[in-house]
N, C-alpha and C positions, 0 to 999 in steps of 0.2 A: 535948790538950796545947797549949802555946803556946811555940814555939821561940824561942830568943834567941841566935842565932849571933853569932860575933865577926868572922868573915871569910867573905864570900860572893863566889864567882866567878860573874859573869853573862856568858855568852857571847853574842856578837852584839849587844852593848850599844850599838853605834853605829848600828844599823839602826832601822827604823821602830818596831816594837813594843818592841824591846830598849831603845831610848833612853827610852821612857816608863817602862819598868820600872826602869831604872837611876836615873832622876830621882826616882821615887817612893821607892825604897829609900834613896838618899843623903839626901834631905830628911826622910824620916819616921823614920829610925833613925840619928841622928848618932853613936851609940856603936858602931856596926857599920862595919867597913871593907868597902867595896864595890869590887871589882876588875872592871873592864870589859875583857874580852878580845874583840878584833875584828880581823879580817884587813884591814878597810878596802877591801873590794871596791867595785864601783860603787854598791852599796846601803848601804854604811856611810859615815857622814858625821859627823865630830866637831862640825860646826857645829850638829848636833841637840842638843848638850849644852853649849853655850857657857855657860849659866847655872851649870854645876857647876864651872867652872874655878876652882881655888884652894880648893875644899872639902877640908878636912883628912881626911875619911873616904872620899875618892874617888881612885882611881888607874886610869889607862888603860894597857893593855898591848896592843901590836900583835903579833898572832901568828895562826897557822893551826892549827885543831884537827886537820887532817889530818896534821900533823907530830907523830908519836907521841913522839919523844924530847924535843921541846920541851915538850909537854904534861906528860910525866912529870917533867921537871926543874922546871917551873913549880909543880906540886903539891908536889914535894919542898921547894922553896924557901919557898913561901908558906904551906903547910899550911892550905889552905882547910877550913872545917868544913862547907860546903854549896855546892851548885852550882845555878844556875838556867840551864838550857841552852836558848837561843833561836837560836843560830847555825845558819843553814840557807840553802841555795838554795831559793827559794820560788816562782819565777814559772813557771807551767805551760808557757807558750810556749817559754821557754828550755830547759825540761827535754825538750821534744820535739826541739829542735835539738841538745842536748848532754847526753844522759842520764847519761853517765859522770861529769860534773861533780857531778851530784846524788847519785850513788852515793858518790863520794869524800867530799863534805862531810857529807851527811845520814846516811850509814851508817857509813863508816869513821871520820869525825870523832867521831860519837857513841860508837862503841865505844872509841876512844882515850880519851875523857873518862871512860867507865865504868871502863876498866882503871886509869886514873890515880887515880880516886876510890877504887876497891877497894884498890889497893896502899897508898894514903895512909892509909886509915881502918881497915885490917884489924887493926892493933895498938892501936887506940884505940876503945873501945866507947862513944863519947859519944852521948847521945840527941839531940844537936844536928845530927848528920850527916844530910844529905838531898841526894839527886840528883833535882832537879825537872826533868822533861823536858816542854817545851812543844811540842805537836803541833797537828794540824789536823783539821777534820771531813772533809777530802777522803779520808782513809783509809777511810771507810765506803762510798765509791762514790756512787751516785746514788739519789734517791728518785723515786717517781711523784708524782702530784698530791696524795697524802695521806701521812701518817705523819711520824715524827720520828726522828732518830738518838738513841739512848740509849747509855749506857756499855757496854751488852752487845750492841750491834749488831755483826754479823759484819763483818770487814774485807773490802773489795772494791774496791781501788784501780784506777783506770782510766788514769792518766797516769804517766810516769816520776817526776814529782814526788811524787805521792801514794803510789806504790809505795815510793819511797825513805823517805818518812816512816813508812809502815806498817812497813817493815823496822826502822827505828830504834826504833819503839815496842816491837816484839817483843823486840829486844835489851835494852831497858831492863827489861822485865818478866822476861826470862830471867835477868838479873843479880840481880834480886830473888829469884827462885825458886832459882837455883843457888848463889849466893854470899851471899845474905842482905843484899845491898846495899839500904839504905833508899831507896826511890824513890817518887815520885808522878808522874802524867802528867795533863796536861789537853789536851783537844782543843777548839779554838775555831772559831767561824764566821768569815766574812770581816770583817777589821778595816778601819776607815777613820778618818781624822782627820789632825791635823798631822804633818808630817815623813814622809809616805809617798812613796816614790820614784814618779815619774810614768810608770811602765810599767803600773801598776795602774789599774783602770777610772776611779775617781773623780778622782784627781789628774791623770790623763792628759786626761780630759774637761775639767776646769777649765783646764788649761794650753792645750789646743787651742781652747776657746771664747774664752778671753782673746785669743788671737792670730788668731781667725777662721779656724781650720784645721778640716778634717773631723774629726768625732768618730766613730771606727770602732766598730761594734756587730756582734758575731758573729751570723751566721744572721739570725733574725728578732727577736732580742732577747728570746726567751721563756724563757731560762734564769733560774732563781730562786735567789737567795742570801739568807741570813740575815745581816744586817749588825750588827756590834758596834763601838761607839765605842771607840777604842783606850785611852782613859783608863779606861773601865769594865773593859776587859780587864786593865789593869795592876792595878787594885784587886782583881780576882778572883785574879790571880796572888799578890798580897800575902797574901790570906786563905788560899789553898791552901798557900802556903809555910809560913806560921806555924801553921796549925791542922789541916791535913789528916791523915788516918790513913795511915800508911805502907802502900804497896802499892795504894792506891786510884787510880781514874781519875775525873776530873770533866770533864763537857762544859760549855763556856761559850758561850752564844748570846745574841743580843740580842733575840730574839723580834720581829724586824723583817724579814719576808720580802718581797722585792721582785723583780719581773721586771726584768731589766736595762733594757729599753726604758722601763718606767715610771719607774725610778730616773733615767734620763738625762733624761726629759722634766721631772721635778721639778727636777733640777739645772739644766736650761736656764732654767726660770722664775726660779730663785734668781739665776743669773748675770745674766740680763737685768735683774732688779731692782737687784742690787748694782752692775752696770756702767752702770746708767741707760740701757739700750737698750730699744727697743720690744719689748714681749712678742711672742715668736715668732721673734725674730732668731736666737737661739742654736739653736733646734730645726731651723733650716734646714741646720745643719752636720752633722746626724746622717747617717751613711753606713753602710749595711749591707755587711758584708764576708763572705767565705767563712768558714763555721763552723770552729772549732778541731777538730782530730782528737780523737776520744774525749771530746768535751765533755759533762760531766755535766749532766743536766737541772736537778736541784733538790737543794739542801742545806737542811736545817732541823734545828735542834738542840733536844732536850729538856734544858733546864738545871735541871730541878726538883731534882736531887740537891744541887747547890751552893747553891741557894736554901734548901733545907730544912736542910742540915747546917751551912752556913757563913753563912747569912743574907745572901747576896749578891743584889743587884738592879742592873740597869742604871740609870744615873742620867738618861739622856736617851732620848727617843723619836727615831726616825730623822730625822724632819723637823727637829727641833731640832739634832741632831748634824750633819746635812748643812749647815744654815745656818751653824753655827759653823765647820765645816770650810772652806766657801767663803770666809767672812770671813778665816780665818787665811791661806789661800793668797794671797788678793788683798792682804792687808796685809804679806805676806812674799814679795813678788815677787822680791826679790834671791835668796832661798834657792832658789826654784823655778827661776829662770833659771840659777843656778849649777849645780844638779844636772843640769839638762837639757843644759847645755853640756859638763859633765864637767871643768870647770876644777879643781874641788876634788881630783880624783884626782892631777893633776900636782903639786899642793901636797903631798899625802901622800907621793908617791914621793920628793920631795926631802927632806921632813922625816924620813922613817924609813929611808932607803936604807942608812944606816950603823949601824942599830940591830939 
């Protein structure tokens, strides 16, 4: 089928992946009203969406998915016919320091949305209803030197972050099985690209190299990740949302496996070239630090299902995407400096304190 909803709620739409999804839906489907719900934490930044200001089919709502009464009232007022749920605490290091924050947002927040959707839709049997839950490959645990995660891989989370996402996945499936709520889930590999908060590896390294600061690498840098360009992920979400079979799960990967140390060496070469520095200058900033607790060795996704069923393919190879990403961050130094300083948070506090 091809869904044609009228009112979509996208949670976490001011964040990294969410902002790309919001942009794609607002610009691609002008007849559909897109509501962007975001708490505007440190990782949520409305400057990610400046190009959408004034669009007639776009509306931003500041709010917290942990607030059940607010979420219920919002669904009652707006009567959304579908949800794309991306709002989440997502940084593993932060989950190790404050696991309860991840339980509240990723588990309780998801259940609040599920309850609101169920209550809103139970008297309306529209085939346009869909609760699309965006998850992560980290729920599957870790791989050895071979093998790939498939949609049937058993869950084996190793961090508070991945455990909270695994729990939310289970709740989404349970609401489909128990209440018949129309759901789909996707589990993606590591994303990279424009507007990513510089606590994650690639933007952190770009920022530190630019300012000649140490580039921290956990352990020996041997951990392997499959990298997915965020624009390609947004395209996959678009396809899944409009065409996926209710109740199914799709893995989304870039088929770009890189050891962290190899990735950083490639990034250093690109930075040296774009900053017109002598080759090898940036690599001198690489600093090995104590490994993260419970650090998974390798993630790698088999995305053959979405390729076969929905005809999705990544548009860029990693080297191309990384080059484009470095170019974007260097051309948008004001954005990077602003989010690093945290000045934008004070602006939001003043803007929304009475709303």
